[in-house]
C-alpha positions, 0 to 999 in steps of 0.5 A: 673422824679418822685419827690425824696427827697434830701436823696434819690437822694444822696443815688442813686448818691452815689451808681451809682458813685461808681458802674457804671462800674459794672452796666449793662446799657442794663439791669439796671432795673435788678440791685439789688439796683434799684430793692430794691428801692420802688421809682424806681423798677416799672420803665422800663429799658429806663425810669430808665436810663433816670431818673438816667441820669437826676440825674447825669446831675443835680449833675454835674450842682450843683457841677459846680455852687459850684466850680465856685460861689466864683470866677466868680464875681471877673472876669470882662470881659465876654470873661474871664468869659466864658473861666474860666467857660469852664475850670472849666466845663471841669475839672469836666467832665474830672474827670467823663468822663468814667461815662458820656461817658457810659451814652451818649453811652446808651442814643444814642444807645436807641434813646435818642440822644435828651437828649444828645443834651439837656445836651450840650445846657444846659451847654452852657445856664448855662455858659452864665447865670453865666456870667450875659448875658442879650441877648434876642431874636436871640442873646440869642439862637445864643450865646448858639449855638456858645458856644455849638459848642465850648463846644462839640468840646473840649468835644470830645477831652476830651473823646477820648484823654487820654493824654490831660492835663489841659493846653491842654484844656486851650489852646483849649478853648482860640484857639476856642474862638479866632476862633469864632471871625473870622468866620461868624454865618453861619459858626459857626452853620455849625461847630456845626452840623459837631461837632454833627455828629462827636460826635454821630458817635464816640458813634455809633461805641462803642461796648457793652462790659461787664458791658455796 
């Protein structure tokens, strides 16, 4: 990813958030806005999608930190912190779910599934870091894998259940966090792989329509 100024990033994000439904991701390099941008117009289609996706993911993380910063230190128990942070993250992603879905669909379709998995893992990593986790070695990665599984399971619900309320999400978080206390680490890892398989299968059957 090239180094963009704050102003350049804001300009790209403003355009993308406003117009993503009308942008043909299969020919994103032909979009007039990007063709006129001298910092981006030399990118190939796949490179441009990766660059813009990275900007969106970075912006989601920035907004997430902004929305949680003032309250997280008021919470003392780690489990309560994780629950609060998951709730906030899902609220943020529910507001942007159509955009995130569209990005995921095209990353997966263009053999960039690793970028989607990196995003999922990075969210779990950020949540643990904000929660002041001091784990090292095996526990460090195990905790993030476990949280990735919880996050991915509920993300699927947000993407594919239109009538899901904030209360429903909160209950799913509590149920999932209680569940991980009762099962072995092997089972959790198995569940994560199962969730990943289900997640990618949902996106692989998405049909390309107008604007996709």
